[in-house]
N, C-alpha and C positions, 0 to 999 in steps of 0.2 A: 398053432404058430408054425409057419413054413420057414425052413432054413434056406434063405435065398443066397446068402453069402458063403462061398467055399474058399477058405484060405489055401493057396498053393504052397507047396513045401518051401519054394524059394522065390524071391521076386523075379518077375519076368520082364526083360527089357527089349527082347528082339521083337521088331514090328510084326513078323509073321506068326509069333507065338500067341496062344490063347491066354489072355490075361484074366485076372479075377473079375475085372469089369465086364469082359465079354461073357463070362459064364453067368454073371448076375443079370445081364441084359437079356440073355436067352431065356432065363427063367421068367423074368417080368413080362417079356412079350408073350411067352407061351401062356401065362396066366391071364393076360388081357389087361394088365395094369396100364393106367394112364400117366402116372407120375411116380417118381422115385425120390425120396428125401434121404440125404445123408447129413446128419446134424452133429456138430461137435458139442460134447457135454463136458461136465466138470471132470469126469473120468471116462475117457474113450469117446466113442461115437455111437449114435443110435441110427438104425436103418429102418425106414418105413416105406410103404407103397400105398398108392391110392387105387382101390379096386371097387368098382361099382359105386363111385362117388364118396366112399368112406376111407379115410386115412387110417391105416393099420400099422402099428409098430411091430415089426417082425423079429428084430435081432439087435443085440448089443455087440459092438466090436471094440477091440482094444485100440489104444491110441496109435499103435503102429499099423494095424490092419486098416483102420479107418483112414489114417493119413495117406497110406499107400494107395488106397482105392480112390480117394479124392484126387490125388495127383494123376492117376491114370485117366480119370474123367477130364481133368484140366488139360492134360497133354492132347487127348483126342479132340477136345474142343478148341484147341489152339489158344489157350488162355495162359496168362502170365503166372507161373508157379510161385514166384517170389511176391506177387501182389496179393496180400491177404487182408489188407485193411480197408479195401474199397470193393464195391460190387463189380462183377464182371459177367458178361454174356458170352456164350460160345454155342457152337453147333457142330454136329458131324452125322454121318450116316453109316449104317452097317447092313449087311445082308444076313438076315435071320429067318430061318424056316423057308428059304427060297425066295425071299422078297426083300426089297429095300425098306428099311425103317429109319426114319429121321428122328434125331434127338436134339432138343433145345436145352441148353444148360444155363443156369443162373446161380451165381455164388453171392453170398451176402455175409458181411462180418457180423459176428455175434459176440456175446460176452466171453464165450469159451473158445472161439475160433470160428472158421467158416462153416456156413450151412450151404449145402448144395442141393438144388432141386433140378431134376431131369425130367423134362416133358417128353413123353413117348408118343410119336405121331406115326401110326400104322395105317397105311392106306387101305388095307383090307377091312379094318374096323371102322375107319373114318369116312369112307365113301360108300354110302348106302342110299337106297331109295327112301322116298317118303313113307311108303308102305312098310319097309323094313324098320324104320324108326319107331313105328308103333302107333302113330297117330290114328285116331278114330276115322271111320269113313266120312263122318260129318266135316271134320277139319280138312281132310284131303279134298273133298268135293268143293268146299268153299275156297280153299287155296287155288285149286285148279280154275275156278271161275275168276278170281281176282287176277291171276297171272295171265289171263287172256286179254286183259286190257292193254292197249298199245302204249300207254305211258303211265306215269304216276310213281310215287314213292311207296314201297312196301317195306314195313319194319318188322323184324323179328325181335321181340323183347324178352327180358328175363334177367335174372341175376347171373353173376359169374358161375360157370359150371353147369348151366342149364341146357347146354347142347346147341346154342344159337348158331355157331359157326358150321356145325355138322348139318344143320337144317338148311342153311344158305347154300351149302355145296349140293345138297339133295335137290334144291330148287334149280340150281344151275344145270344139273344133269337132266332135269326134266325139261328145261327150256332149250337146251343145246340143239342147235340146228345149223347146217352148213350155210343157210341163207341169212343167218344173224351174226353180227360182229358183237360178241360178248367179251367185255373187258372187266378186270377186277383190280382193285386197289386195296391191298391187305397189309397188315403189320403184326405178325409176319404171314407169308404164304404157308399155310399148314399142310395142304395137300395139292398135288399137281393134277390138273384137269386137262385132258386131251381136247384140243380144238377150242380152247378158251385162253385168251391172252391175259396172263396174270402178272401183276407188278407188286414187288415187295417194297412198300414205302419206306420201311425201317432200313432195309438194306441200301436203298438208293439215297437215303438221307433227305427225304422230302416229307412234308406234312400231307395229310389227307387232302387238305384244300388245294395245295399246289399240285398234287398228283391228279386231282379231279379236274382242275382247270386244263391241264394238259390233255387228259383223256377225252375231254369234250371236243378236242380238235382232231380226234382219231376216228371220226365217223362211227360212233358206237350205236348199237340198238339197245343193248342191255348193259347196265353198269352195276357192279357189286362194289360197295364201299364197306370196308370191314366194320367200321363203327362210326357213329356220329357222336363226337364228344366236345365239339367246340362250335362257336357261333358261325365261323367262316365255313366250315365243313357242312353244317346244316344249311346255310344259304346256298352253297354251291350244289348240294344234293337236290334242294327244292328247285333251283334254277334248271337243272338237268331234267327233272320231272316235268317242269313247265314247258320245256322245249321239245317235247315229244319222245323222251327216253323212258324206258322202264329202269327204275333204280331200286336195288335191294340193299338193305343195310341192317345194323343192329343198334339197339339203344338199351341201356341198363335201366329197367323199370321193373316193379313188382307185378304189374298187371297191365292189361292191354290199354286201359284208359289212362294210365300214367304217362303214355307216350305224348299225348297232346299238351299237358302242362309242361313236360320236359322241352318240347319243341318251342313252346312259347317263352320259356326261360332262355332259350338260344335265339331269341328275337325273331321268331317266325310268327307272322300274324295268323289269327284264327281263320281269316278268309283264305289265305294261302294253304293252310293246313286242310281246310274243308274242300278246297278245289283240287288239291294235288296229292294228298295222301290217299292211296288206293285201299290200303288195309293194314291191319296189325295182327300178328300172331304172337301171343305170349305163351311161353312154354316152361316146363320143368321136366326133369328126369326122375322116374321112380323105379326102385328095385322090385324085381319080380317076386311075388309071394312063393312061387314054385321052385326058386333056385337062383343061381347066379345070373347076372345080366340086368340091364335096365331098359326101359322103353320110354318114349316121349309122350307126354299129354299136352294138350294145347287148348287155349281159348282163342278163337279166330273172329276178328271183327272187320267186316267189309264196310268201308266208309260209303254208305248208300244215302239216299235222300234224307231219311230221318236223322241220321248222324250229322250229315252236312248242315241241316237246318239248326240242330242244337249247337254245333260248333260255331256257326256264324252269329248266333245269339249270345255267344260266350257263356254258355250254360256250365253249371258245375259238373264235376265228375259223376256225382250221383244222378244228375239229369241225363247225362250221357248214358250211364249205365241203364237207366229206365228206358230211354229210346232204343238202346241196343236189345234189351230184353223183349221189347215189342217186335223186334225184327228177328227174333229167334236166337239171340246170342246165348251161348252156354258157357258159364264161368268154369274155371279150372276145378273148383271144389265140386261142382256138379258132376264133371267128368270123373273126378277121383271117387266120388260116392257110388257112381255106376260101377267103377272098377272093383271097389271094395265089395259090393253086392255080388259081383261075379267071381269073387275070391281070387282075383288076379293081382291084388295088392293088399297089404295089411294095413289096418288103421294106424299102427305105429309108424309105418313108412310115410303115410299121408301127413300125419302130424309132424313128423321130422322135416318134411319138405315144404308143406303148405301151412303149418300151424295147427290150431285146434280143429278137430274134426266136427 
């Protein structure tokens, strides 16, 4: 257990002074944590961090120490100190280890008091290439070919915490070119990308559909939409793909084939899906067997003629999987088994992330 929290001898209120919050954040950033949790308990507070995808309880704090730490975060995030019975969101940035780190704050009322979650957004760790993410050469080669298409909707799929947004940013860095007008619509913007025009829909008070409608009037070549979660956004994204744009987005599904029924649920016809979805990457993050850190594995599906034909005939997911296998599709479990054989990942980790081995 790591002692992350260090109680200072006296409360510090001067803006220039180093607070307990600052010391704690320096440690969590240095360790590579992605989230910090401060939870009110029946007696005192518990402090936890998420590292390599796993939440680890690190320390118990007294009511005084935990309450003071909570207030330091709320002040930094410009949140209402007296509002404790309703959820709040906040944000702030700090320079740590010579670079700017962004922090997104969320408080939520619980039985014993407020629970605070701090999302740590470190550009150094969040902006990496496809190769650095750990994808196999097969996935990278297929991705490269799909992204050469001049139009179409490309979907990155997977559950929450699978690294979808990081992959989208890696794709944008690969596509970035002065001759292309690349625009994004995110909620929120997690990392800033030079030469790319980013919009925070959450901050601007607009829906994805409203923002996308506006972006289509901005002469874009490539559009990133953070997530397709409703019918209107799905229809606008397909419309953009139909009119000669490359559109990148995410959808929450467990496998690549789940994207198609999800789009149908959002009132997109199978013929439109067949004609204008260029490909799907479904991914997960696995912890390395050799030590700390995680890497991405993926199953990549290019929507080529066999898949298009199966979609137009409204075939089942099983039929689509069979057509994909004939085209050389490699499921996530196949990739995981290859990595287990190479001793790069443990069977326990594969079972934790993907289910039975």
